[in-house]
C-alpha positions as a LaTeX table, in Angstrom:
\begin{tabular}{lrrr}
\hline
Residue & $x$ (\AA) & $y$ (\AA) & $z$ (\AA) \\
\hline
Unk1 & $-147.31$ & 91.26 & $-24.31$ \\
Unk2 & $-146.29$ & 92.62 & $-21.15$ \\
Unk3 & $-143.18$ & 93.09 & $-19.38$ \\
Unk4 & $-142.34$ & 93.18 & $-15.61$ \\
Unk5 & $-139.45$ & 94.75 & $-14.19$ \\
Unk6 & $-138.76$ & 94.46 & $-10.30$ \\
Unk7 & $-135.92$ & 95.24 & $-8.11$ \\
Unk8 & $-135.97$ & 93.18 & $-5.06$ \\
Unk9 & $-135.84$ & 94.98 & $-1.48$ \\
Unk10 & $-135.95$ & 98.06 & $-3.40$ \\
Unk11 & $-136.56$ & 99.65 & $-0.08$ \\
Unk12 & $-133.75$ & 98.38 & 1.84 \\
Unk13 & $-131.45$ & 98.81 & $-1.15$ \\
Unk14 & $-131.83$ & 102.21 & $-1.06$ \\
Unk15 & $-131.87$ & 102.39 & 2.75 \\
Unk16 & $-128.84$ & 100.67 & 3.59 \\
Unk17 & $-126.71$ & 102.44 & 0.85 \\
Unk18 & $-126.60$ & 99.44 & $-2.11$ \\
Unk19 & $-126.93$ & 96.18 & $-2.31$ \\
Unk20 & $-123.15$ & 95.43 & $-1.50$ \\
Unk21 & $-124.35$ & 96.62 & 2.24 \\
Unk22 & $-126.48$ & 93.77 & 2.61 \\
Unk23 & $-124.03$ & 90.85 & 1.53 \\
Unk24 & $-124.04$ & 88.39 & 4.01 \\
Unk25 & $-125.75$ & 90.03 & 6.18 \\
Unk26 & $-129.20$ & 90.39 & 8.34 \\
Unk27 & $-130.79$ & 93.84 & 8.19 \\
Unk28 & $-134.21$ & 95.00 & 8.40 \\
Unk29 & $-136.27$ & 98.30 & 7.87 \\
Unk30 & $-136.76$ & 99.57 & 11.44 \\
Unk31 & $-140.31$ & 100.77 & 12.45 \\
Unk32 & $-141.17$ & 104.13 & 12.91 \\
Unk33 & $-140.93$ & 105.82 & 16.05 \\
Unk34 & $-144.47$ & 106.26 & 16.22 \\
Unk35 & $-145.87$ & 103.88 & 14.40 \\
Unk36 & $-146.76$ & 100.03 & 14.61 \\
Unk37 & $-143.66$ & 97.96 & 15.88 \\
Unk38 & $-143.43$ & 95.68 & 12.72 \\
Unk39 & $-139.72$ & 95.80 & 10.98 \\
Unk40 & $-140.45$ & 96.56 & 7.38 \\
Unk41 & $-138.55$ & 94.97 & 3.82 \\
Unk42 & $-135.69$ & 92.42 & 5.29 \\
Unk43 & $-132.39$ & 91.32 & 3.49 \\
Unk44 & $-131.91$ & 87.60 & 2.35 \\
Unk45 & $-129.44$ & 86.57 & 5.58 \\
Unk46 & $-132.61$ & 87.82 & 7.71 \\
Unk47 & $-134.91$ & 85.50 & 6.26 \\
Unk48 & $-132.26$ & 82.79 & 6.50 \\
Unk49 & $-133.50$ & 83.32 & 10.05 \\
Unk50 & $-137.05$ & 83.30 & 9.70 \\
Unk51 & $-137.87$ & 87.33 & 10.24 \\
Unk52 & $-140.34$ & 88.12 & 7.47 \\
Unk53 & $-141.52$ & 91.91 & 6.35 \\
Unk54 & $-144.26$ & 92.86 & 8.62 \\
Unk55 & $-142.98$ & 90.27 & 11.90 \\
Unk56 & $-143.27$ & 92.36 & 15.13 \\
Unk57 & $-140.10$ & 93.79 & 16.17 \\
Unk58 & $-139.68$ & 91.73 & 19.46 \\
Unk59 & $-140.22$ & 88.13 & 17.55 \\
Unk60 & $-137.73$ & 89.32 & 14.86 \\
Unk61 & $-134.98$ & 89.99 & 17.59 \\
Unk62 & $-135.82$ & 86.57 & 19.09 \\
Unk63 & $-135.30$ & 85.12 & 16.05 \\
Unk64 & $-132.38$ & 86.92 & 14.59 \\
Unk65 & $-130.41$ & 88.74 & 17.81 \\
Unk66 & $-128.01$ & 89.77 & 15.36 \\
Unk67 & $-130.83$ & 91.63 & 13.38 \\
Unk68 & $-129.70$ & 94.95 & 12.51 \\
Unk69 & $-132.13$ & 98.19 & 12.10 \\
Unk70 & $-131.62$ & 100.47 & 8.91 \\
Unk71 & $-134.20$ & 103.87 & 9.26 \\
Unk72 & $-136.43$ & 103.94 & 6.99 \\
Unk73 & $-135.94$ & 106.56 & 3.73 \\
Unk74 & $-139.18$ & 106.77 & 1.99 \\
Unk75 & $-137.90$ & 109.92 & 0.29 \\
Unk76 & $-134.97$ & 108.41 & $-0.81$ \\
Unk77 & $-137.08$ & 105.65 & $-2.44$ \\
Unk78 & $-139.36$ & 107.83 & $-3.99$ \\
Unk79 & $-136.73$ & 109.90 & $-5.41$ \\
Unk80 & $-134.60$ & 106.68 & $-6.76$ \\
Unk81 & $-138.08$ & 104.94 & $-7.89$ \\
Unk82 & $-138.94$ & 108.09 & $-9.61$ \\
Unk83 & $-135.81$ & 108.20 & $-11.55$ \\
Unk84 & $-136.43$ & 104.82 & $-12.73$ \\
Unk85 & $-140.08$ & 105.40 & $-13.76$ \\
Unk86 & $-138.63$ & 107.83 & $-15.54$ \\
Unk87 & $-135.49$ & 105.83 & $-17.55$ \\
Unk88 & $-138.38$ & 103.27 & $-18.28$ \\
Unk89 & $-140.82$ & 106.36 & $-20.27$ \\
Unk90 & $-137.59$ & 107.15 & $-21.72$ \\
Unk91 & $-137.26$ & 104.39 & $-24.23$ \\
Unk92 & $-140.81$ & 104.95 & $-24.74$ \\
Unk93 & $-142.71$ & 102.73 & $-22.59$ \\
Unk94 & $-146.19$ & 103.69 & $-20.75$ \\
Unk95 & $-145.52$ & 102.33 & $-16.82$ \\
Unk96 & $-148.49$ & 101.05 & $-14.37$ \\
Unk97 & $-146.39$ & 101.38 & $-11.14$ \\
Unk98 & $-147.54$ & 99.19 & $-8.91$ \\
Unk99 & $-145.21$ & 99.88 & $-6.17$ \\
Unk100 & $-141.22$ & 100.75 & $-5.40$ \\
Unk101 & $-139.80$ & 98.40 & $-7.17$ \\
Unk102 & $-141.82$ & 96.54 & $-9.31$ \\
Unk103 & $-143.42$ & 98.47 & $-12.54$ \\
Unk104 & $-145.56$ & 96.97 & $-15.49$ \\
Unk105 & $-145.73$ & 97.93 & $-19.51$ \\
Unk106 & $-146.24$ & 96.56 & $-22.51$ \\
Unk107 & $-144.13$ & 96.13 & $-25.45$ \\
Unk108 & $-146.98$ & 97.00 & $-28.27$ \\
Unk109 & $-145.59$ & 99.80 & $-30.48$ \\
Unk110 & $-142.40$ & 99.57 & $-29.05$ \\
Unk111 & $-140.87$ & 96.41 & $-31.06$ \\
Unk112 & $-140.48$ & 98.90 & $-34.07$ \\
Unk113 & $-138.56$ & 101.32 & $-32.15$ \\
Unk114 & $-136.44$ & 99.02 & $-31.12$ \\
Unk115 & $-136.10$ & 96.05 & $-33.46$ \\
Unk116 & $-138.44$ & 93.34 & $-31.28$ \\
Unk117 & $-139.51$ & 92.01 & $-28.05$ \\
Unk118 & $-136.29$ & 90.70 & $-26.74$ \\
Unk119 & $-134.87$ & 94.21 & $-27.81$ \\
Unk120 & $-137.20$ & 96.13 & $-26.05$ \\
Unk121 & $-137.08$ & 93.65 & $-23.23$ \\
Unk122 & $-133.19$ & 94.62 & $-23.29$ \\
Unk123 & $-133.64$ & 98.37 & $-23.60$ \\
Unk124 & $-135.78$ & 97.94 & $-20.42$ \\
Unk125 & $-133.11$ & 95.86 & $-18.30$ \\
Unk126 & $-131.21$ & 98.81 & $-19.22$ \\
Unk127 & $-133.05$ & 101.27 & $-18.20$ \\
Unk128 & $-134.12$ & 99.95 & $-14.90$ \\
Unk129 & $-130.89$ & 99.55 & $-13.29$ \\
Unk130 & $-130.94$ & 100.31 & $-9.47$ \\
Unk131 & $-129.15$ & 103.38 & $-8.20$ \\
Unk132 & $-126.32$ & 101.32 & $-7.20$ \\
Unk133 & $-125.90$ & 99.57 & $-10.86$ \\
Unk134 & $-127.35$ & 96.53 & $-10.47$ \\
Unk135 & $-129.87$ & 94.76 & $-13.27$ \\
Unk136 & $-133.18$ & 94.82 & $-12.61$ \\
Unk137 & $-135.08$ & 91.28 & $-12.93$ \\
Unk138 & $-137.43$ & 91.45 & $-16.03$ \\
Unk139 & $-139.49$ & 89.00 & $-17.43$ \\
Unk140 & $-142.29$ & 89.38 & $-20.05$ \\
Unk141 & $-145.98$ & 87.07 & $-20.44$ \\
Unk142 & $-149.51$ & 87.45 & $-21.64$ \\
Unk143 & $-150.33$ & 88.93 & $-18.06$ \\
Unk144 & $-148.92$ & 91.01 & $-15.31$ \\
Unk145 & $-148.64$ & 87.72 & $-13.08$ \\
Unk146 & $-147.09$ & 85.79 & $-15.73$ \\
Unk147 & $-144.96$ & 88.55 & $-16.70$ \\
Unk148 & $-143.83$ & 88.68 & $-12.47$ \\
Unk149 & $-143.59$ & 85.02 & $-12.52$ \\
Unk150 & $-141.16$ & 85.26 & $-15.11$ \\
Unk151 & $-139.11$ & 87.99 & $-13.78$ \\
Unk152 & $-138.67$ & 86.32 & $-10.16$ \\
Unk153 & $-137.61$ & 83.35 & $-12.49$ \\
Unk154 & $-135.01$ & 85.44 & $-14.33$ \\
Unk155 & $-130.92$ & 84.73 & $-13.13$ \\
Unk156 & $-128.41$ & 86.73 & $-14.49$ \\
Unk157 & $-129.09$ & 88.37 & $-17.66$ \\
Unk158 & $-131.23$ & 85.63 & $-18.67$ \\
Unk159 & $-134.58$ & 86.81 & $-19.44$ \\
Unk160 & $-137.51$ & 84.25 & $-18.98$ \\
Unk161 & $-140.42$ & 85.34 & $-21.69$ \\
Unk162 & $-143.75$ & 83.17 & $-21.49$ \\
Unk163 & $-145.82$ & 82.91 & $-24.88$ \\
Unk164 & $-149.39$ & 83.27 & $-25.23$ \\
Unk165 & $-149.99$ & 79.59 & $-25.66$ \\
Unk166 & $-147.97$ & 78.36 & $-22.39$ \\
Unk167 & $-149.65$ & 80.84 & $-20.20$ \\
Unk168 & $-152.18$ & 78.57 & $-18.34$ \\
Unk169 & $-149.72$ & 75.26 & $-17.90$ \\
Unk170 & $-146.84$ & 78.17 & $-16.95$ \\
Unk171 & $-149.47$ & 79.87 & $-14.37$ \\
Unk172 & $-150.82$ & 76.74 & $-12.59$ \\
Unk173 & $-147.35$ & 75.57 & $-11.50$ \\
Unk174 & $-146.58$ & 78.60 & $-9.28$ \\
Unk175 & $-147.11$ & 79.09 & $-5.95$ \\
Unk176 & $-150.03$ & 81.42 & $-4.73$ \\
Unk177 & $-147.14$ & 83.67 & $-2.96$ \\
Unk178 & $-147.38$ & 85.45 & $-6.18$ \\
Unk179 & $-150.68$ & 87.07 & $-5.10$ \\
Unk180 & $-149.13$ & 88.70 & $-2.18$ \\
Unk181 & $-147.23$ & 91.35 & $-4.63$ \\
Unk182 & $-150.84$ & 92.40 & $-5.34$ \\
Unk183 & $-152.35$ & 94.68 & $-2.78$ \\
Unk184 & $-155.97$ & 93.70 & $-3.22$ \\
Unk185 & $-155.14$ & 89.85 & $-3.04$ \\
Unk186 & $-152.12$ & 90.13 & $-0.65$ \\
Unk187 & $-154.06$ & 89.13 & 2.87 \\
Unk188 & $-155.37$ & 85.69 & 0.79 \\
Unk189 & $-151.74$ & 84.14 & 0.79 \\
Unk190 & $-152.07$ & 83.11 & 4.55 \\
Unk191 & $-155.49$ & 81.91 & 4.32 \\
Unk192 & $-154.77$ & 79.71 & 1.03 \\
Unk193 & $-151.56$ & 78.04 & 2.41 \\
Unk194 & $-153.99$ & 77.06 & 5.67 \\
Unk195 & $-156.68$ & 75.66 & 3.16 \\
Unk196 & $-153.59$ & 73.57 & 1.52 \\
Unk197 & $-154.13$ & 75.60 & $-1.52$ \\
Unk198 & $-150.52$ & 76.04 & $-2.65$ \\
Unk199 & $-150.58$ & 76.59 & $-6.48$ \\
Unk200 & $-152.32$ & 78.62 & $-8.73$ \\
Unk201 & $-153.33$ & 75.50 & $-10.79$ \\
Unk202 & $-154.85$ & 74.49 & $-7.70$ \\
Unk203 & $-156.48$ & 77.93 & $-7.20$ \\
Unk204 & $-158.05$ & 77.97 & $-10.29$ \\
Unk205 & $-159.66$ & 74.53 & $-10.37$ \\
Unk206 & $-161.95$ & 75.62 & $-7.42$ \\
Unk207 & $-165.22$ & 76.59 & $-8.59$ \\
Unk208 & $-165.05$ & 80.79 & $-8.59$ \\
Unk209 & $-168.73$ & 80.98 & $-6.82$ \\
Unk210 & $-167.41$ & 78.93 & $-3.98$ \\
Unk211 & $-164.45$ & 81.41 & $-3.79$ \\
Unk212 & $-166.23$ & 84.04 & $-3.58$ \\
Unk213 & $-168.81$ & 82.99 & $-1.22$ \\
Unk214 & $-165.47$ & 82.39 & 0.86 \\
Unk215 & $-163.21$ & 85.12 & 0.38 \\
Unk216 & $-165.33$ & 87.68 & $-1.47$ \\
Unk217 & $-163.96$ & 90.40 & $-4.16$ \\
Unk218 & $-160.49$ & 89.37 & $-3.21$ \\
Unk219 & $-161.36$ & 85.79 & $-3.63$ \\
Unk220 & $-162.62$ & 86.52 & $-6.92$ \\
Unk221 & $-159.92$ & 88.72 & $-8.14$ \\
Unk222 & $-157.22$ & 85.99 & $-7.20$ \\
Unk223 & $-159.14$ & 82.92 & $-9.25$ \\
Unk224 & $-159.32$ & 85.59 & $-12.62$ \\
Unk225 & $-155.06$ & 85.92 & $-11.74$ \\
Unk226 & $-154.84$ & 82.42 & $-11.55$ \\
Unk227 & $-156.97$ & 81.37 & $-14.86$ \\
Unk228 & $-154.88$ & 84.65 & $-16.90$ \\
Unk229 & $-157.69$ & 87.03 & $-16.85$ \\
Unk230 & $-156.38$ & 90.38 & $-16.11$ \\
Unk231 & $-157.79$ & 93.93 & $-17.02$ \\
Unk232 & $-155.51$ & 96.38 & $-18.97$ \\
Unk233 & $-152.84$ & 98.36 & $-17.31$ \\
Unk234 & $-152.97$ & 100.98 & $-15.75$ \\
Unk235 & $-150.42$ & 103.64 & $-17.32$ \\
Unk236 & $-149.28$ & 106.65 & $-15.39$ \\
Unk237 & $-149.64$ & 110.26 & $-17.01$ \\
Unk238 & $-145.72$ & 111.70 & $-17.10$ \\
Unk239 & $-146.34$ & 115.20 & $-15.99$ \\
Unk240 & $-143.77$ & 117.87 & $-15.04$ \\
Unk241 & $-142.87$ & 117.40 & $-11.67$ \\
Unk242 & $-142.19$ & 120.95 & $-9.22$ \\
Unk243 & $-140.45$ & 121.14 & $-6.31$ \\
Unk244 & $-139.17$ & 122.99 & $-3.17$ \\
Unk245 & $-136.85$ & 122.16 & $-0.60$ \\
Unk246 & $-135.51$ & 124.28 & 2.35 \\
Unk247 & $-133.23$ & 123.17 & 5.16 \\
Unk248 & $-133.91$ & 123.87 & 8.73 \\
Unk249 & $-130.72$ & 125.65 & 11.08 \\
Unk250 & $-131.90$ & 123.73 & 14.38 \\
Unk251 & $-134.05$ & 120.76 & 14.67 \\
Unk252 & $-137.70$ & 121.99 & 14.42 \\
Unk253 & $-141.06$ & 120.99 & 14.94 \\
Unk254 & $-144.25$ & 122.85 & 15.95 \\
Unk255 & $-144.97$ & 126.66 & 15.11 \\
Unk256 & $-141.88$ & 126.96 & 13.26 \\
Unk257 & $-141.95$ & 124.14 & 11.04 \\
Unk258 & $-145.63$ & 125.21 & 10.14 \\
Unk259 & $-143.78$ & 128.69 & 9.13 \\
Unk260 & $-141.20$ & 127.37 & 6.66 \\
Unk261 & $-143.94$ & 124.74 & 5.37 \\
Unk262 & $-145.75$ & 128.29 & 4.73 \\
Unk263 & $-142.67$ & 129.36 & 2.88 \\
Unk264 & $-142.64$ & 126.06 & 0.42 \\
Unk265 & $-146.14$ & 127.01 & $-0.22$ \\
Unk266 & $-145.60$ & 130.47 & $-1.54$ \\
Unk267 & $-142.55$ & 129.47 & $-3.35$ \\
Unk268 & $-143.98$ & 126.84 & $-5.43$ \\
Unk269 & $-147.18$ & 128.62 & $-6.14$ \\
Unk270 & $-144.85$ & 131.68 & $-7.37$ \\
Unk271 & $-142.90$ & 128.83 & $-9.79$ \\
Unk272 & $-143.72$ & 130.09 & $-13.58$ \\
Unk273 & $-143.36$ & 126.49 & $-14.68$ \\
Unk274 & $-146.59$ & 125.82 & $-12.66$ \\
Unk275 & $-148.40$ & 128.32 & $-15.77$ \\
Unk276 & $-151.60$ & 128.87 & $-13.46$ \\
Unk277 & $-152.54$ & 124.94 & $-13.28$ \\
Unk278 & $-153.85$ & 124.09 & $-9.90$ \\
Unk279 & $-152.50$ & 121.24 & $-7.70$ \\
Unk280 & $-154.48$ & 117.92 & $-7.68$ \\
Unk281 & $-151.96$ & 115.99 & $-5.60$ \\
Unk282 & $-148.49$ & 116.72 & $-3.58$ \\
Unk283 & $-146.08$ & 115.17 & $-1.52$ \\
Unk284 & $-145.06$ & 116.63 & 1.90 \\
Unk285 & $-141.45$ & 115.17 & 3.08 \\
Unk286 & $-139.18$ & 115.99 & 5.79 \\
Unk287 & $-135.70$ & 114.21 & 6.60 \\
Unk288 & $-135.41$ & 113.81 & 10.51 \\
Unk289 & $-132.75$ & 114.76 & 12.66 \\
Unk290 & $-133.21$ & 111.16 & 14.42 \\
Unk291 & $-132.05$ & 109.63 & 10.97 \\
Unk292 & $-134.16$ & 108.46 & 8.17 \\
Unk293 & $-136.62$ & 110.66 & 6.19 \\
Unk294 & $-140.59$ & 110.22 & 6.09 \\
Unk295 & $-143.01$ & 111.33 & 3.45 \\
Unk296 & $-146.93$ & 111.87 & 3.03 \\
Unk297 & $-148.89$ & 111.62 & 0.06 \\
Unk298 & $-151.58$ & 114.36 & $-0.15$ \\
Unk299 & $-154.49$ & 114.08 & $-2.59$ \\
Unk300 & $-157.11$ & 117.05 & $-2.58$ \\
Unk301 & $-160.54$ & 115.98 & $-2.92$ \\
Unk302 & $-160.72$ & 119.45 & $-5.21$ \\
Unk303 & $-157.62$ & 120.92 & $-7.28$ \\
Unk304 & $-156.68$ & 124.17 & $-5.64$ \\
Unk305 & $-153.95$ & 126.89 & $-6.04$ \\
Unk306 & $-155.02$ & 128.97 & $-2.52$ \\
Unk307 & $-151.75$ & 129.37 & $-0.31$ \\
Unk308 & $-153.90$ & 129.27 & 2.56 \\
Unk309 & $-155.88$ & 126.04 & 2.00 \\
Unk310 & $-152.77$ & 124.68 & 0.71 \\
Unk311 & $-151.30$ & 125.76 & 3.73 \\
Unk312 & $-153.97$ & 124.68 & 5.88 \\
Unk313 & $-154.15$ & 121.15 & 4.15 \\
Unk314 & $-150.67$ & 120.57 & 4.52 \\
Unk315 & $-150.05$ & 121.47 & 8.07 \\
Unk316 & $-152.24$ & 118.91 & 9.20 \\
Unk317 & $-149.56$ & 116.25 & 8.32 \\
Unk318 & $-147.14$ & 117.90 & 10.11 \\
Unk319 & $-148.46$ & 116.44 & 13.18 \\
Unk320 & $-147.73$ & 112.87 & 12.18 \\
Unk321 & $-144.17$ & 113.40 & 11.91 \\
Unk322 & $-142.40$ & 110.81 & 13.99 \\
Unk323 & $-139.37$ & 112.87 & 15.05 \\
Unk324 & $-138.11$ & 116.81 & 14.82 \\
Unk325 & $-136.93$ & 117.48 & 10.73 \\
Unk326 & $-133.88$ & 118.99 & 9.79 \\
Unk327 & $-135.29$ & 119.91 & 6.27 \\
Unk328 & $-138.50$ & 120.00 & 4.46 \\
Unk329 & $-139.80$ & 119.46 & 1.12 \\
Unk330 & $-142.82$ & 120.33 & $-0.79$ \\
Unk331 & $-143.17$ & 118.27 & $-4.28$ \\
Unk332 & $-146.36$ & 118.57 & $-7.06$ \\
Unk333 & $-147.47$ & 115.07 & $-7.96$ \\
Unk334 & $-150.20$ & 115.70 & $-9.95$ \\
Unk335 & $-151.86$ & 118.98 & $-11.39$ \\
Unk336 & $-155.26$ & 119.90 & $-11.56$ \\
Unk337 & $-156.88$ & 122.09 & $-14.63$ \\
Unk338 & $-155.68$ & 126.04 & $-14.57$ \\
Unk339 & $-157.46$ & 127.64 & $-11.75$ \\
Unk340 & $-159.14$ & 130.96 & $-11.64$ \\
Unk341 & $-158.35$ & 133.35 & $-8.95$ \\
Unk342 & $-160.46$ & 130.92 & $-6.13$ \\
Unk343 & $-161.76$ & 133.29 & $-4.22$ \\
Unk344 & $-163.86$ & 131.40 & $-2.03$ \\
Unk345 & $-162.52$ & 132.57 & 0.88 \\
Unk346 & $-162.12$ & 135.98 & $-0.24$ \\
Unk347 & $-164.89$ & 138.99 & $-0.73$ \\
Unk348 & $-164.93$ & 140.98 & $-3.79$ \\
Unk349 & $-163.22$ & 143.92 & $-2.69$ \\
Unk350 & $-160.24$ & 142.21 & $-1.53$ \\
Unk351 & $-160.30$ & 139.84 & $-4.23$ \\
Unk352 & $-160.13$ & 143.10 & $-6.73$ \\
Unk353 & $-157.50$ & 144.78 & $-5.04$ \\
Unk354 & $-155.61$ & 141.46 & $-4.78$ \\
Unk355 & $-155.99$ & 140.70 & $-8.69$ \\
Unk356 & $-154.59$ & 143.95 & $-9.65$ \\
Unk357 & $-151.48$ & 143.92 & $-7.19$ \\
Unk358 & $-150.99$ & 140.22 & $-8.54$ \\
Unk359 & $-150.97$ & 141.92 & $-12.39$ \\
Unk360 & $-148.48$ & 144.98 & $-10.96$ \\
Unk361 & $-146.06$ & 142.48 & $-9.68$ \\
Unk362 & $-146.07$ & 140.18 & $-13.04$ \\
Unk363 & $-145.63$ & 143.23 & $-15.10$ \\
Unk364 & $-142.59$ & 144.12 & $-12.48$ \\
Unk365 & $-141.41$ & 140.59 & $-13.21$ \\
Unk366 & $-141.39$ & 140.70 & $-16.76$ \\
Unk367 & $-139.09$ & 144.41 & $-16.82$ \\
Unk368 & $-136.98$ & 143.26 & $-13.42$ \\
Unk369 & $-137.01$ & 139.36 & $-13.21$ \\
Unk370 & $-138.71$ & 136.80 & $-10.94$ \\
Unk371 & $-136.67$ & 138.20 & $-7.77$ \\
Unk372 & $-138.13$ & 141.73 & $-8.58$ \\
Unk373 & $-141.09$ & 141.58 & $-5.74$ \\
Unk374 & $-140.11$ & 139.80 & $-2.50$ \\
Unk375 & $-141.76$ & 139.38 & 1.00 \\
Unk376 & $-140.51$ & 138.87 & 4.29 \\
Unk377 & $-141.56$ & 136.03 & 5.88 \\
Unk378 & $-141.05$ & 135.23 & 9.66 \\
Unk379 & $-139.01$ & 131.91 & 10.42 \\
Unk380 & $-137.62$ & 131.74 & 13.23 \\
Unk381 & $-138.35$ & 135.09 & 15.69 \\
Unk382 & $-136.83$ & 133.65 & 18.99 \\
Unk383 & $-133.44$ & 132.86 & 17.34 \\
Unk384 & $-130.83$ & 134.99 & 18.42 \\
Unk385 & $-128.86$ & 135.00 & 14.94 \\
Unk386 & $-130.80$ & 137.99 & 12.96 \\
Unk387 & $-130.46$ & 135.89 & 9.45 \\
Unk388 & $-132.54$ & 132.93 & 10.90 \\
Unk389 & $-135.83$ & 135.34 & 12.17 \\
Unk390 & $-136.33$ & 135.95 & 8.30 \\
Unk391 & $-136.09$ & 134.60 & 5.01 \\
Unk392 & $-137.74$ & 136.04 & 1.87 \\
Unk393 & $-140.12$ & 134.44 & $-0.23$ \\
Unk394 & $-141.52$ & 135.11 & $-4.08$ \\
Unk395 & $-144.62$ & 137.52 & $-3.63$ \\
Unk396 & $-147.37$ & 136.56 & $-5.03$ \\
Unk397 & $-149.94$ & 138.96 & $-4.15$ \\
\hline
\end{tabular}
């Protein structure tokens, strides 16, 4: 049995400060300053005026002049969703994270721990409370799409559970808009609606070959989903999360921000919890001066642990900042295998000298602690306050 955990309008709830801020108010996530001028997640009151996510800002304001815009908070959303995911993993669930506010897991292996399927679902509902305490919508069914439909039909504390024998009949009555919750099939919802296909049952009744000719691979996937055919869950690996954060004394951008990034890279690589492992994916995020946050996930083609290469790869992403930042944060999303000294950018003589220096620093830390060897890094050399010009960072050799 697949269980779906759904927290509606998760991004807007986090950015607004809780569901109570949405009550009776027409709100929407504001477009990023340098991005496409389209609104993000919208509240129920805004939807009543005809405002929909992804709508052009001008059209949204024309339909709802009272529409309030809230700065996006991807950093806060990521932190809140990670907290929810870890709470679900805390009950023993192997979770597939579809997107912020939507997750799936299977009850196999959990029923004996919690006493049955209903008890497992109740445990998930308690664990997946929103940051404000609001209960999540939880539903269960043989497939993801069926469990999602059951979660959307859930009201109050009643949980909808669809049995295997009811799968096809239950899916047949569901609207094709359910396909919009999956990235691969979201673009098909409007096209199918224009063709008069309103329910998944009508879609399943069409020939798969005809669907493939018109819509390609996405159409085949949509037809399979409507027929109750799905691949196994792609559960994530629970890994230790390391992060470093540094507040800026003044709004910073350009070279000053790159120097701060260098400090964060040095500190992250010096963390003992890393255990010599390389970095496979990291998240670079910032708190913006104009309000809201910015976040960018960086996946490396090859896991690395060299400070110069990391700084070079991440400094290119700083150009995507929509506004000056007042705080910068670097977090490890996924570790790679343990790596050596990574001497591709160094000659052998220099590498050998650094290796000896690194060993000496390690011995000194064993005797005197982590802060036994520090290095001074220039952050804001033009500041009139001496304490702001240089910061101390862990020396990694």
